[in-house]
C-alpha positions in Angstrom: 93.2 90.1 109.6 94.9 87.8 112.2 94.5 89.1 115.9 96.3 88.3 119.1 96.6 89.9 122.5 95.1 92.4 124.8 96.0 95.9 125.3 96.5 99.2 123.1 96.1 98.4 119.3 99.0 97.9 117.0 98.8 97.2 113.2 101.6 95.2 111.9 101.9 95.2 108.2 104.1 92.2 107.2 106.8 92.3 104.8 107.6 90.3 101.4 107.1 87.6 100.8 104.2 87.2 103.4 103.3 86.2 106.8 106.5 84.1 107.5 107.0 82.2 110.7 109.5 84.9 111.5 106.9 87.7 111.0 104.5 85.7 113.0 106.7 85.3 115.9 107.5 89.1 115.8 103.9 89.7 116.1 103.6 87.3 119.0 106.4 89.2 120.7 104.5 92.5 120.4 101.1 90.9 121.7 103.3 89.4 124.7 104.6 92.9 125.3 101.1 94.0 126.3 99.4 95.0 123.0 96.4 94.0 120.7 98.1 93.1 117.6 96.2 93.1 114.1 98.1 91.7 111.3 96.4 91.8 107.8 97.1 89.3 105.4 98.2 91.3 102.2 100.1 89.0 100.1 101.7 85.5 100.1 100.7 82.4 101.9 100.3 82.7 105.7 102.9 80.4 107.6 104.9 79.7 104.4 108.7 79.9 105.1 110.9 82.5 103.4 112.7 81.2 100.2 114.4 83.3 97.5 111.7 81.9 94.9 108.7 82.6 97.3 110.2 86.1 97.8 110.5 86.9 93.9 107.1 85.5 93.1 105.5 87.8 95.9 107.5 90.8 94.5 106.2 90.1 91.0 102.8 89.7 92.4 102.9 93.1 94.2 104.1 94.9 91.2 101.3 93.9 89.1 98.4 94.3 91.9 96.4 97.4 91.7 96.5 97.8 95.5 100.3 98.3 95.3 102.0 101.1 93.4 105.6 100.3 93.8 106.9 103.2 91.7 104.6 105.9 93.0 106.7 108.6 94.8 104.3 111.1 95.2 101.2 108.9 96.2 100.5 106.0 98.4 99.5 102.7 97.4 95.6 102.2 97.2 95.5 99.5 100.1 96.6 102.2 102.6 93.0 103.5 102.4 91.9 100.0 103.7 94.6 100.0 106.3 93.5 103.5 107.6 90.0 102.0 107.9 91.6 99.2 109.9 93.3 101.6 112.2 90.1 103.4 112.9 88.4 100.3 113.8 91.2 99.1 116.1 91.0 102.5 118.0 87.2 102.6 118.0 87.2 99.1 119.7 90.2 99.7 122.1 90.1 103.3 123.0 93.0 105.1 124.3 94.9 107.9 122.5 95.6 105.9 119.3 97.1 102.9 117.7 100.6 102.1 116.6 101.5 100.8 113.3 104.4 98.9 111.9 105.3 98.7 108.2 108.0 96.2 106.9 110.2 96.7 103.7 107.6 96.9 101.0 104.8 98.0 103.5 107.3 100.1 105.4 106.1 103.5 104.0 102.4 102.7 104.5 103.1 103.7 108.1 103.8 107.0 107.0 100.5 107.2 105.0 98.5 105.9 108.0 100.1 108.8 110.1 97.9 111.2 108.2 94.8 109.5 110.2 94.1 110.9 113.8 93.8 107.2 115.1 97.6 106.7 114.5 99.9 107.8 117.2 102.9 105.6 116.8 104.0 105.0 113.4 107.2 102.7 112.6 108.9 102.5 109.3 111.0 99.5 109.1 113.4 99.6 106.0 110.8 101.3 103.7 111.4 100.3 100.4 108.8 102.1 98.3 108.9 103.6 95.7 111.5 101.0 94.3 114.9 102.8 94.6 115.4 103.5 91.0 117.4 106.6 89.7 114.9 109.7 90.6 112.9 107.7 93.0 115.6 107.1 96.0 114.3 110.1 98.0 110.6 109.2 97.3 108.4 108.6 100.4 105.2 107.0 98.8 102.6 109.4 100.2 100.7 112.1 98.4 101.7 115.9 99.3 98.3 116.2 101.1 99.0 113.0 103.2 102.7 114.0 103.9 101.3 117.8 104.9 98.9 116.2 107.3 101.4 114.0 108.9 103.9 116.7 109.3 101.0 118.8 110.9 100.2 115.9 113.3 103.9 115.6 114.3 104.2 119.3 115.3 100.4 120.0 116.7 99.8 116.5 118.3 103.5 115.6 119.3 103.4 112.3 117.2 106.8 111.1 116.4 108.1 108.9 113.5 110.6 106.1 114.0 112.1 104.6 111.0 115.0 102.0 110.8 117.2 101.0 108.1 120.5 99.1 107.4 123.0 101.4 106.1 123.9 99.3 102.8 120.3 98.3 102.1 119.9 99.1 98.4 116.1 99.0 98.7 115.8 101.8 101.4 118.6 104.2 100.4 119.8 107.1 102.6 118.3 109.7 100.6 115.0 108.5 101.8 115.8 109.2 105.3 117.2 112.5 104.3 113.7 113.5 102.8 112.0 112.3 106.2 114.5 114.4 108.3 113.8 117.5 106.0 110.0 117.0 106.4 109.7 116.2 110.0 112.8 117.7 111.8 113.3 116.8 115.3 110.2 114.5 115.3 111.8 112.0 113.1 114.0 109.5 114.9 116.3 107.3 112.9 117.9 104.1 113.6 120.4 103.3 111.0 122.4 100.0 111.6 125.7 99.6 109.9 125.6 96.7 107.6 128.9 97.5 105.8 131.2 94.6 104.8 133.1 93.0 107.8 130.6 94.5 110.4 129.4 91.6 112.4 
């Protein structure tokens, strides 16, 4: 787990293919804004630049790793159990009302699974792409029914909002997924959908 900064805790879960220089720079920006960033190394080679080949190799490894369940619609990847423990550790050390967590692309839905834990107060799903958007899975949320129920209860009873972001033409994060989130969380769900249609600069 890489760590930087001081202040309330934020768990940054990097995207495919790994902790690229851009993801590391993003984490540094979060730390500079007054937060303690915890960034677990989940896959890939830290610091290695993005390339198409590197991206494909990381996806292939995630597909066969037991820590990730890329086609699961009604259960979370096993790695989220460890990530919840990391959230609790950060909260216990730093105090305050709780920690934030940011999931990106393949790890995007992980923030929803972590929201079921009382230590998480600010979950952010950026382009949540699990389960892979195959027919029948496009509206899947990659959490168990129990985790979703607990997250919805927390959103209502503890005023924990859920923020999610997607590009409108992102085939990995279809609109149906955001409709499922709207249906589950109602007004506690905030969506940022950026028009990525052809010709939109």
